[in-house]
C-alpha positions as CSV (number, residue, x, y, z in Angstrom):
1,M,54.9,15.0,3.7
2,N,57.5,15.2,0.4
3,E,56.7,17.2,-2.6
4,R,55.8,14.0,-4.7
5,L,53.3,13.1,-2.4
6,A,51.8,16.4,-1.8
7,S,51.3,16.6,-5.5
8,R,49.3,13.1,-5.6
9,A,47.2,14.3,-2.6
10,E,46.2,17.5,-4.3
11,R,45.3,15.1,-7.1
12,L,43.2,12.4,-5.4
13,D,41.8,15.2,-2.9
14,A,39.9,16.4,-6.2
15,Y,38.8,12.9,-7.2
16,L,37.6,11.8,-3.7
17,D,35.7,15.3,-3.6
18,E,34.1,14.5,-7.2
19,T,33.3,11.1,-6.5
20,G,32.1,11.4,-3.0
21,L,34.6,7.9,-2.0
22,E,36.2,8.1,1.2
23,A,39.4,6.2,0.0
24,V,41.3,5.1,-3.1
25,W,43.6,2.0,-3.4
26,F,46.0,1.2,-6.4
27,A,47.8,-2.1,-6.4
28,R,48.7,-2.6,-10.1
29,P,52.2,-2.0,-10.3
30,N,52.2,1.3,-12.5
31,S,49.9,3.1,-10.9
32,F,51.6,1.8,-7.3
33,A,54.6,3.2,-8.5
34,W,53.1,6.5,-9.7
35,L,51.8,7.0,-6.1
36,L,54.4,6.2,-4.0
37,D,57.6,6.0,-6.4
38,G,57.9,2.4,-5.3
39,D,57.8,-1.1,-6.7
40,N,55.4,-3.9,-5.5
41,V,56.4,-6.4,-8.0
42,V,57.5,-9.7,-7.3
43,D,56.2,-11.8,-9.9
44,R,56.1,-9.8,-13.2
45,D,53.6,-12.2,-14.9
46,A,51.1,-11.1,-12.2
47,P,48.6,-8.0,-13.3
48,V,48.7,-7.2,-9.2
49,G,51.4,-6.6,-7.3
50,V,52.3,-8.0,-3.5
51,A,51.1,-4.6,-1.9
52,A,48.2,-1.8,-2.6
53,A,48.9,1.9,-2.0
54,G,46.1,3.9,-0.7
55,Y,45.1,7.4,0.6
56,D,41.8,8.5,2.6
57,G,42.0,12.1,2.4
58,D,44.5,12.7,5.1
59,E,47.1,9.6,5.1
60,F,48.6,7.5,2.8
61,H,48.7,3.8,3.5
62,V,50.2,0.5,2.0
63,V,48.7,-2.9,2.8
64,T,50.8,-6.1,2.4
65,D,51.3,-9.2,4.0
66,N,53.8,-10.3,6.7
67,I,56.6,-11.5,4.2
68,E,56.9,-8.2,2.5
69,A,56.1,-5.5,5.1
70,T,59.7,-4.8,6.2
71,R,61.3,-5.0,2.8
72,L,58.6,-2.5,1.5
73,L,59.0,-0.5,4.3
74,H,62.7,-0.4,4.3
75,E,63.3,-0.1,0.5
76,E,60.1,0.8,-1.3
77,V,58.3,3.4,0.0
78,P,58.8,6.8,2.0
79,H,58.1,5.3,5.2
80,E,58.0,8.7,7.2
81,D,54.8,9.5,5.3
82,V,53.1,6.3,5.0
83,Q,51.3,3.9,7.3
84,I,52.4,0.4,6.8
85,H,49.4,-2.6,7.5
86,Q,50.1,-6.1,7.4
87,Y,48.2,-9.5,7.5
88,Q,49.6,-12.8,8.1
89,W,50.1,-14.2,4.6
90,Y,48.3,-17.5,5.5
91,E,45.0,-15.7,6.9
92,G,44.2,-13.2,4.2
93,S,44.8,-11.8,0.8
94,L,45.5,-8.3,-0.4
95,A,41.7,-7.4,-1.2
96,S,40.7,-8.5,2.2
97,G,43.5,-6.5,3.7
98,V,42.6,-3.4,1.9
99,A,39.1,-4.1,2.9
100,A,40.1,-4.5,6.5
101,V,41.7,-1.1,6.7
102,S,39.8,1.2,4.3
103,P,36.9,3.7,5.2
104,T,34.2,3.1,2.7
105,P,32.6,3.9,0.4
106,A,36.2,3.3,-1.7
107,A,37.4,2.5,-5.1
108,A,40.3,0.4,-6.1
109,D,42.2,-0.7,-9.4
110,F,41.8,-4.2,-8.5
111,D,39.1,-6.5,-7.5
112,V,37.9,-5.7,-4.0
113,P,34.6,-6.7,-3.0
114,G,32.0,-3.6,-2.7
115,F,34.6,-1.2,-4.0
116,E,34.2,0.7,-6.9
117,D,36.6,0.5,-9.8
118,V,38.8,3.5,-10.4
119,D,40.5,4.8,-13.8
120,A,44.0,5.1,-12.5
121,G,45.2,6.3,-15.7
122,A,43.1,9.4,-15.9
123,L,44.5,10.4,-12.5
124,R,48.1,10.0,-13.8
125,H,48.2,12.6,-16.3
126,P,49.2,15.3,-17.0
127,L,52.8,14.9,-15.8
128,T,53.9,16.6,-12.5
129,D,57.8,18.3,-12.4
130,D,59.1,15.3,-10.7
131,D,57.4,13.1,-13.2
132,I,58.9,15.1,-16.3
133,E,62.4,14.9,-14.5
134,A,62.4,11.1,-14.2
135,F,61.1,10.8,-17.4
136,R,63.9,12.9,-19.1
137,E,66.6,10.6,-17.3
138,L,64.8,7.3,-18.6
139,G,64.4,8.7,-21.7
140,R,68.1,9.7,-22.2
141,D,69.0,6.3,-20.5
142,A,67.0,4.3,-22.8
143,A,67.9,5.9,-25.9
144,S,71.6,5.6,-24.8
145,A,71.4,1.8,-24.7
146,V,69.7,1.2,-28.0
147,E,71.8,3.4,-29.7
148,R,75.1,1.7,-28.4
149,V,73.4,-1.7,-29.3
150,C,72.8,-0.4,-32.9
151,R,76.1,0.8,-33.4
152,Q,77.6,-2.6,-33.2
153,L,75.0,-4.3,-35.4
154,E,76.5,-6.4,-38.3
155,P,74.5,-8.6,-41.1
156,Q,75.0,-11.6,-39.8
157,D,73.9,-11.2,-36.6
158,M,70.4,-12.7,-35.2
159,E,67.8,-10.7,-34.1
160,T,67.6,-12.7,-30.6
161,E,71.1,-11.8,-30.0
162,V,70.6,-8.1,-30.7
163,A,67.5,-8.5,-28.4
164,S,69.4,-10.2,-25.8
165,G,72.0,-7.3,-26.1
166,L,69.4,-4.5,-25.6
167,R,67.8,-6.4,-22.4
168,V,71.2,-6.7,-20.8
169,T,72.4,-3.1,-21.5
170,L,68.8,-1.6,-20.2
171,S,68.9,-3.8,-17.4
172,A,72.4,-2.6,-16.2
173,M,70.7,0.8,-15.8
174,G,67.8,-0.7,-13.8
175,I,65.8,-0.5,-16.9
176,E,62.8,-3.3,-17.9
177,T,62.1,-4.2,-21.2
178,P,58.6,-5.2,-21.6
179,V,58.7,-4.6,-25.3
180,V,61.9,-5.7,-27.4
181,L,61.6,-5.7,-31.5
182,V,64.1,-6.4,-33.6
183,G,63.4,-6.8,-37.2
184,G,65.9,-8.0,-40.0
185,S,65.4,-6.8,-43.4
186,R,63.0,-9.9,-44.3
187,R,60.6,-9.7,-41.4
188,A,60.7,-6.0,-40.9
189,Q,59.2,-5.7,-44.3
190,K,56.4,-8.5,-43.4
191,Y,55.2,-7.9,-39.6
192,R,54.4,-4.5,-38.0
193,H,55.4,-6.2,-34.6
194,Y,58.6,-7.9,-35.7
195,T,59.3,-10.0,-32.3
196,P,63.0,-11.3,-32.4
197,T,63.6,-14.9,-34.1
198,Q,66.9,-16.8,-34.9
199,E,67.1,-15.2,-38.0
200,R,69.7,-12.9,-39.7
201,I,69.6,-9.2,-39.7
202,G,70.7,-8.8,-43.1
203,D,70.3,-6.0,-45.3
204,Y,69.0,-3.5,-42.4
205,A,67.0,-3.8,-39.2
206,L,64.2,-1.9,-37.1
207,V,65.1,-2.0,-33.3
208,S,62.2,-0.8,-31.5
209,V,62.1,-0.7,-27.6
210,T,59.9,0.0,-24.8
211,A,61.7,0.5,-21.4
212,E,60.2,0.9,-18.0
213,R,61.9,2.4,-14.9
214,D,59.8,3.4,-11.6
215,G,56.8,2.8,-13.1
216,L,57.3,5.4,-16.4
217,Y,57.6,3.8,-19.6
218,A,59.6,5.3,-23.0
219,S,59.4,3.9,-26.6
220,C,62.0,4.5,-29.0
221,T,63.1,3.1,-32.7
222,R,66.1,3.2,-34.5
223,T,66.8,2.3,-37.8
224,V,70.2,0.7,-39.2
225,A,71.0,-0.3,-42.6
226,F,73.9,-2.2,-44.5
227,D,72.8,-2.5,-47.7
228,A,69.4,-0.9,-47.8
229,P,67.1,-1.1,-50.1
230,D,66.2,1.9,-52.6
231,W,62.5,2.8,-50.8
232,L,63.9,2.4,-47.6
233,E,64.7,5.9,-47.3
234,S,61.7,7.2,-48.8
235,R,59.4,5.7,-46.5
236,H,61.5,6.4,-43.1
237,E,61.0,10.1,-44.3
238,K,57.4,9.7,-44.8
239,T,56.5,8.0,-41.1
240,M,59.0,10.8,-39.6
241,Q,56.4,13.3,-41.5
242,V,53.5,11.7,-40.0
243,E,55.2,11.3,-36.4
244,V,56.0,15.3,-36.2
245,N,52.5,16.3,-37.8
246,A,51.2,14.0,-35.2
247,L,53.0,15.9,-32.3
248,A,52.5,19.3,-33.7
249,A,48.5,18.5,-34.0
250,T,48.9,17.1,-30.0
251,Q,50.0,20.5,-28.8
252,R,47.5,22.3,-31.1
253,V,44.5,19.9,-30.0
254,A,45.7,20.2,-26.2
255,T,45.2,23.9,-26.1
256,E,41.5,23.7,-27.7
257,D,40.6,20.9,-25.2
258,G,40.3,18.2,-27.7
259,T,40.4,14.5,-27.8
260,A,42.9,11.5,-29.0
261,G,40.4,11.3,-32.0
262,D,41.4,14.7,-33.3
263,V,45.0,14.0,-33.1
264,F,44.2,10.7,-34.9
265,D,42.6,12.8,-37.6
266,A,45.6,14.7,-38.4
267,I,47.6,11.5,-38.8
268,R,45.3,10.0,-41.2
269,D,45.2,13.0,-43.4
270,T,49.2,13.1,-43.2
271,Y,49.3,9.4,-44.2
272,D,46.9,10.7,-47.3
273,E,49.4,13.6,-47.8
274,V,52.6,11.5,-48.1
275,G,51.0,9.0,-50.5
276,E,50.0,6.0,-48.0
277,S,46.5,6.3,-47.1
278,D,45.8,2.8,-45.9
279,E,49.1,2.4,-44.2
280,W,47.6,3.4,-40.9
281,L,45.0,0.5,-40.9
282,N,48.1,-1.8,-40.5
283,H,49.3,-0.8,-37.1
284,H,48.3,1.4,-34.2
285,Q,49.6,4.7,-34.1
286,G,50.8,4.9,-30.6
287,G,49.6,8.2,-28.1
288,A,50.1,9.1,-24.6
289,A,52.7,7.4,-22.6
290,G,53.5,7.8,-18.9
291,Y,52.8,5.4,-16.2
292,A,52.0,2.8,-19.3
293,G,53.6,2.3,-22.6
294,R,50.5,4.1,-24.1
295,E,47.9,5.4,-21.6
296,W,45.8,5.9,-24.6
297,F,45.9,5.3,-28.3
298,A,45.0,7.7,-31.1
299,R,42.2,6.2,-32.6
300,P,39.2,7.0,-34.9
301,D,36.8,8.6,-32.6
302,A,38.5,8.2,-29.6
303,D,37.6,10.8,-26.8
304,D,40.2,10.6,-24.3
305,P,41.3,14.2,-23.6
306,V,44.8,15.3,-24.6
307,T,46.5,17.4,-22.0
308,V,49.8,18.8,-21.3
309,P,52.4,18.6,-20.1
310,M,52.1,15.0,-21.1
311,A,54.7,12.7,-23.1
312,Y,53.7,11.1,-26.2
313,A,55.1,8.5,-27.9
314,Y,53.7,7.9,-31.8
315,N,54.9,5.1,-33.8
316,P,53.7,5.5,-37.3
317,T,54.6,2.9,-39.6
318,I,55.0,2.1,-43.7
319,E,55.8,-1.2,-44.7
320,G,59.2,-2.0,-43.8
321,A,59.6,1.6,-42.1
322,K,59.2,3.2,-38.7
323,S,59.6,6.2,-36.7
324,E,59.2,6.4,-33.0
325,D,60.6,8.3,-29.8
326,T,58.8,9.6,-26.5
327,V,58.5,13.3,-26.6
328,L,57.3,15.6,-23.8
329,V,54.7,18.0,-25.4
330,T,54.1,21.2,-23.2
331,A,51.5,24.4,-24.2
332,D,54.9,26.1,-25.6
333,D,57.6,23.2,-26.5
334,I,57.9,20.0,-27.9
335,D,60.8,18.0,-26.5
336,V,62.1,14.7,-27.4
337,L,63.2,12.6,-24.6
338,T,64.1,9.5,-25.8
339,T,67.6,11.3,-27.6
340,T,71.2,11.4,-26.8
341,G,72.4,13.7,-29.3
342,Q,74.7,11.4,-30.6
343,W,72.8,10.0,-33.5
344,P,72.6,11.5,-37.0
345,T,69.2,13.2,-37.3
346,T,67.5,15.6,-39.8
347,T,65.0,18.6,-39.2
348,V,61.1,17.7,-39.9
349,T,58.8,20.5,-40.3
350,D,55.1,20.1,-39.7
351,A,52.6,20.9,-42.2
352,T,51.8,24.1,-40.5
353,G,55.2,25.1,-40.8
354,D,55.5,26.1,-37.1
355,V,57.1,23.2,-35.7
356,E,60.6,21.8,-36.5
357,L,61.8,18.7,-34.5
358,E,65.1,16.8,-35.1
359,R,64.2,13.2,-35.9
360,P,66.7,10.0,-36.0
361,K,67.8,9.2,-39.6
362,I,68.8,6.0,-40.8
363,L,72.2,4.8,-39.6
364,H,74.6,3.3,-42.4
365,L,76.9,1.1,-41.2
366,D,79.7,-0.8,-43.5
367,A,78.8,-4.5,-43.5
368,E,81.9,-6.6,-42.7
């Protein structure tokens, strides 16, 4: 068994022992990818993939139909460590195929009659060493693509044109783009989710992406200005301060076995401190990232455990401004993953003075 599967087996063994179950199955694409480092997606609109990956305490299994079995065996799963089970596409379904081969009692992350539900997110964190290595590569590539597109922007560009450029650039790196937001100077002030339209960018733009590769998700935002409004710099600085305080609080809360609600308290306090007390009401603040865009969100009274090592993507906003990157938090370090070292940055210190992070500045370009 390879090292990745061995780490998954150790975590799932503990889950099976704790629950008294004999097997657990995953068919949702992010958890399938987490378990086997493979892709079970054909239709990206479908919440469940074309194959289910399972573990029974001894072996890993994949169930799929005869259409997909050979391709998955050759291209998507470590075949030497996984048993493939197939059913005829016209005779059954993924659920019935899993039920036919699985010991019971069992759990699944999709609907299998008689099976319990499994909270796959809780099993996916904290991150393992191989997760972190893949996350570093994804973060670097995603930031590189976003920054390359941003450096080429002009005021007359349409938001949809910028979004298309982002998708093409990321796709060339094998990266999917479940979220692409491009807001020009009018719409970035009006909306927190500035889904792109055929409107010109104008004086400045916010560009935000959530990028997915091999099941991992990384998010980042960059701000580009041509003739920036006077207030933009101040609001951008405030959002950076909220983000850095959130990350510092995450590290602290993790060592205290605290919750996402404790991190949210620090976020809300920072909005108060920068004089923008009500701005947190207008947009979610982000949270843990990994095999989902957000494994959990920092909310009032949220009881999700805060763990390390784990990736976090906080995204504070103040009308017209936003700060966001995906950051690895460990017990000893806070390391930005979505970075290239090629974008102008400024050092931001958290409220305690213990954490200093380089955060992306507004990139000022000459209007043509």
